[in-house]
C-alpha atoms as one frame of an Amber mdcrd trajectory, in Angstrom:
protein
 255.409 198.542  11.904 256.162 200.887  14.805 258.099 199.639  17.802 257.177
 200.728  21.300 258.879 199.534  24.476 258.437 195.862  23.714 257.737 193.066
  26.151 257.126 189.452  25.126 253.394 190.137  25.138 253.602 193.105  22.747
 255.869 191.695  20.021 254.074 192.201  16.669 253.037 188.946  14.986 254.986
 189.745  11.803 258.186 190.287  13.794 257.692 187.112  15.823 257.012 185.067
  12.672 260.132 186.424  10.966 262.219 185.535  14.003 260.886 181.956  13.997
 261.668 181.646  10.285 265.232 182.821  10.914 265.672 180.329  13.771 264.480
 177.487  11.560 266.921 178.402   8.802 270.047 179.562  10.623 270.233 178.296
  14.237 271.634 174.792  14.637 272.378 173.219  18.014 275.591 171.371  17.257
 278.996 171.269  18.853 281.414 173.514  17.017 284.971 172.295  16.465 287.344
 174.522  18.385 289.020 176.961  16.022 292.754 177.049  15.479 294.704 180.277
  15.821 294.551 180.744  12.043 291.155 179.622  10.798 287.589 179.849  12.099
 284.234 178.911  10.589 281.935 181.774   9.628 279.267 179.491   8.186 275.947
 180.710   9.658 275.283 177.318  11.262 278.508 177.745  13.252 278.704 181.516
  13.644 275.095 182.364  14.548 274.741 181.794  18.303 271.412 183.517  18.899
 268.416 185.091  17.159 266.244 187.742  18.746 264.123 190.818  18.215 264.807
 194.521  18.664 265.460 197.833  17.013 267.992 197.903  14.187 271.262 199.496
  15.283 273.083 202.046  13.125 276.511 203.141  14.363 275.658 201.553  17.697
 272.452 203.532  18.181 268.918 202.097  18.037 266.671 203.284  15.216 262.888
 203.004  14.893 263.221 200.102  12.448 262.118 196.732  13.894 264.550 193.940
  13.104 265.306 190.279  13.501 268.676 190.214  15.244 271.381 187.703  14.352
 273.822 187.349  17.272 277.114 186.020  15.910 280.334 184.801  17.492 282.339
 186.917  15.061 281.233 189.709  12.747 283.158 189.507   9.470 283.565 192.101
   6.745 281.201 191.531   3.819 284.102 191.341   1.398 285.529 188.344   3.277
 282.392 186.227   2.832 281.177 184.314  -0.213 277.662 185.302  -1.247 276.128
 181.997  -0.120 277.339 182.554   3.457 275.930 186.077   3.792 273.074 186.480
   6.252 269.960 187.898   4.585 269.129 191.612   4.696 265.523 190.720   5.512
 263.429 187.741   6.605 259.775 187.568   5.547 259.856 191.273   4.788 261.409
 192.220   8.151 264.831 193.895   8.241 267.721 192.054   9.920 270.637 193.211
  12.035 273.911 191.398  12.733 275.395 191.908  16.206 278.659 190.441  17.486
 278.042 188.797  20.862 280.705 186.125  21.220 279.708 182.604  22.263 277.373
 182.101  25.235 278.323 179.877  28.156 276.716 179.014  31.463 278.449 181.026
  34.179 279.575 178.895  37.115 282.808 180.163  38.633 285.986 178.479  37.437
 288.701 180.368  39.293 289.261 180.446  43.062 288.210 183.871  44.317 287.545
 184.195  48.064 283.885 184.875  48.930 282.526 185.397  52.434 280.595 183.009
  54.627 277.382 184.825  55.588 274.994 183.969  58.419 272.288 184.623  57.699
 273.080 183.971  54.027 271.677 186.577  51.624 270.854 186.744  47.918 273.909
 187.754  45.908 276.246 185.556  47.931 278.186 182.420  47.001 276.460 179.004
  46.995 277.148 175.630  45.438 277.354 171.856  45.657 280.026 169.165  45.887
 280.466 167.356  42.552 278.804 163.938  42.966 280.870 162.193  40.286 284.157
 160.816  41.679 285.711 161.599  38.301 285.194 165.306  39.133 286.474 165.082
  42.716 289.379 167.419  41.926 286.976 170.268  41.026 285.170 172.755  43.243
 282.558 175.300  42.139 280.438 178.269  43.178 277.502 180.227  41.800 275.098
 182.830  43.122 272.243 182.626  45.647 269.483 184.229  43.550 266.661 184.845
  46.027 264.758 183.386  48.946 261.680 181.587  47.603 258.688 180.126  49.391
 255.901 177.577  48.922 253.428 176.461  51.603 255.494 178.119  54.328 258.768
 176.388  53.395 261.779 178.552  52.533 264.119 177.759  49.642 267.227 179.077
  47.941 266.470 179.901  44.306 269.225 179.669  41.695 270.079 177.846  38.462
 269.997 174.122  37.819 273.708 174.257  36.977 274.419 176.048  40.285 272.337
 173.821  42.588 271.842 170.551  40.675 275.020 170.097  38.598 273.163 170.019
  35.273 270.608 167.387  36.394 273.137 165.072  38.092 272.934 165.950  41.819
 270.478 163.743  43.703 267.414 165.273  45.323 268.403 165.939  48.924 271.984
 166.715  47.919 273.819 169.205  50.132 274.027 172.899  49.197 276.774 174.948
  50.817 277.277 178.649  51.575 279.803 179.715  50.554 280.381 177.381  47.628
 283.360 175.090  48.010 285.349 177.171  45.504 285.067 180.021  48.004 286.459
 178.002  50.913 283.143 176.501  51.956 283.528 173.649  54.458 281.635 170.420
  53.718 281.460 169.683  57.455 280.213 173.102  58.578 278.655 175.091  55.748
 275.650 173.128  54.466 272.596 175.413  54.640 270.130 173.702  52.268 269.265
 170.508  50.402 268.333 170.212  46.748 264.560 169.942  46.437 263.535 170.440
  42.818 265.010 171.385  39.465 263.789 171.788  35.916 265.950 169.464  33.787
 268.199 171.096  31.206 267.570 169.166  28.009 270.416 168.529  25.587 269.581
 170.095  22.247 266.479 172.304  22.385 263.181 172.904  24.117 264.545 174.837
  27.118 263.116 178.051  28.551 264.546 177.995  32.098 267.675 176.892  33.960
 266.457 176.853  37.569 266.335 174.919  40.827 265.404 175.331  44.481 266.993
 173.964  47.647 265.103 173.778  50.954 266.786 175.763  53.714 267.686 173.586
  56.704 266.655 176.313  59.156 264.815 179.527  58.148 267.184 181.484  60.406
 270.077 180.580  58.105 268.846 182.916  55.346 267.578 186.469  55.009 265.564
 187.734  52.021 267.221 191.169  51.796 269.805 191.233  49.002 273.406 192.231
  49.469 274.161 195.913  48.706 273.182 197.758  46.632 270.087 195.865  45.561
 268.748 195.596  49.098 265.086 194.840  49.752 262.622 194.179  46.942 259.480
 196.328  46.980 257.254 193.521  45.697 257.572 189.778  45.078 255.514 190.083
  41.871 257.599 189.739  38.702 257.586 192.536  36.160 257.820 191.694  32.470
 261.206 192.502  30.950 260.894 195.352  28.451 263.280 196.699  25.851 265.215
 199.572  27.407 264.398 198.565  31.011 267.132 199.650  33.421 268.106 196.733
  35.645 270.500 195.728  38.404 271.815 192.600  40.087 274.249 191.536  42.768
 276.288 188.425  42.044 279.006 186.293  43.565 281.752 187.445  41.163 281.060
 190.951  39.868 278.968 192.147  42.810 276.546 194.998  42.108 276.163 195.925
  38.446 273.610 197.827  36.393 272.551 197.471  32.797 269.794 197.629  30.211
 267.495 195.053  28.586 268.237 194.842  24.856 266.135 191.837  23.757 263.057
 190.235  25.349 262.629 187.152  23.142 266.013 185.784  22.108 266.781 182.196
  21.154 270.381 181.197  21.780 272.871 178.345  21.966 274.659 177.906  25.305
 277.681 175.714  26.044 277.169 173.424  29.075 279.210 170.472  30.284 276.444
 168.229  28.896 276.784 169.832  25.449 275.414 172.731  23.429 271.902 173.585
  24.585 269.250 175.753  22.923 267.166 178.162  25.002 264.093 179.933  23.627
 262.448 183.227  24.581 265.249 184.655  26.727 266.176 188.137  27.976 269.427
 189.757  26.791 271.145 192.546  28.720 274.174 194.792  28.376 276.115 196.328
  31.266 276.259 200.090  31.764 279.981 200.055  32.544 281.602 196.974  31.117
 280.278 193.450  31.585 277.002 192.992  33.469 278.152 189.562  34.679 280.969
 187.034  34.696 281.599 183.428  35.687 280.120 182.704  39.107 277.247 185.182
  38.690 274.909 182.453  37.424 271.742 182.371  39.510 271.629 186.097  40.227
 268.173 187.650  40.295 267.892 190.566  37.850 265.784 193.406  39.257 264.023
 196.338  37.581 265.564 199.511  39.006 262.401 201.615  38.655 260.046 199.292
  40.540 262.483 197.144  42.543 260.668 194.040  41.258 262.237 190.833  39.875
 262.325 190.418  36.089 264.852 187.692  35.134 267.170 184.973  36.449 270.724
 185.235  35.123 272.120 181.986  33.702 274.593 182.609  30.881 276.768 185.199
  29.225 279.075 186.042  26.364 281.769 188.718  26.109 279.089 191.228  25.037
 275.751 190.100  26.546 274.197 188.502  29.608 271.258 186.099  29.200 268.440
 185.550  31.690 265.275 183.476  31.989 262.024 185.391  32.397 261.529 185.051
  36.155 257.767 184.607  35.770 258.507 181.364  33.878 261.016 180.273  36.548
 258.554 180.747  39.405 255.757 179.016  37.518 257.939 175.985  36.727 259.088
 175.621  40.334 255.691 176.556  41.898 257.247 179.071  44.308 257.132 182.809
  44.961 259.910 185.245  45.824 260.168 186.360  49.449 260.744 190.065  50.124
């Protein structure tokens, strides 16, 4: 079974079936008890945080062997594990690979870093909401303005549900600020949009996107050209993420970064405030020089460097990987297109 530069559409049936079998057996969406300093669980139901597809790695280099990938919080020496806790060497005749990723979390910002007020606001900048729950009044947040989107002549800010809609809890019409309040946004002066639509994040499983749009109060308040060095997209049409694709993004926290797509159909568990959530059929990326993203970069549009076309919407990360929704799915769910 030869592997070419895979996209979701070109995954061989045998590889896809083996991945689904592995998900059924090893991936459980349950809260994990926080480990003490001296003991952690390496049971597969706790330690496996994602399952995907790609080339088997040997000494950190990809081979030509197709594999079901187990992404684990911690990779443990074989001698430290009892036989019944070992992950299988193959699933349905397909080789497996175990890759340490750390645990995935949604990436709203949690530390106060100053970010600029921009008029017109541009993709890559800071945006956010005011927490609607009085119990959270002491908190402020910020995420990333992903792109300018459009439907029927109306302009919107595109980002994640957890950046614009507070994980399903912000009311439609709720105020969106630039910069986000964590970045010294002013509730009285800095509203630029109102929440219009979001795809609910469902506790447990069944999720493929974390996305929302907010209608811009005045089209002059935003500009479609991204902050440096992404700049202007060459086309609004999404391009399918492919293994080995070189990508870039500009985000609120880490700014401009580049990286590579390593998995085009990963299923993973992500920690949200509402609980542990399963996402299916996601894109995984690694940074070229250190982390591709960090907290506060959620909502960033990931762009193919070769074509300057959108490919994914960043929503989560671990110490080793960044996760993104296929942007074609995001745009279809929200019934909008990207503005260039």
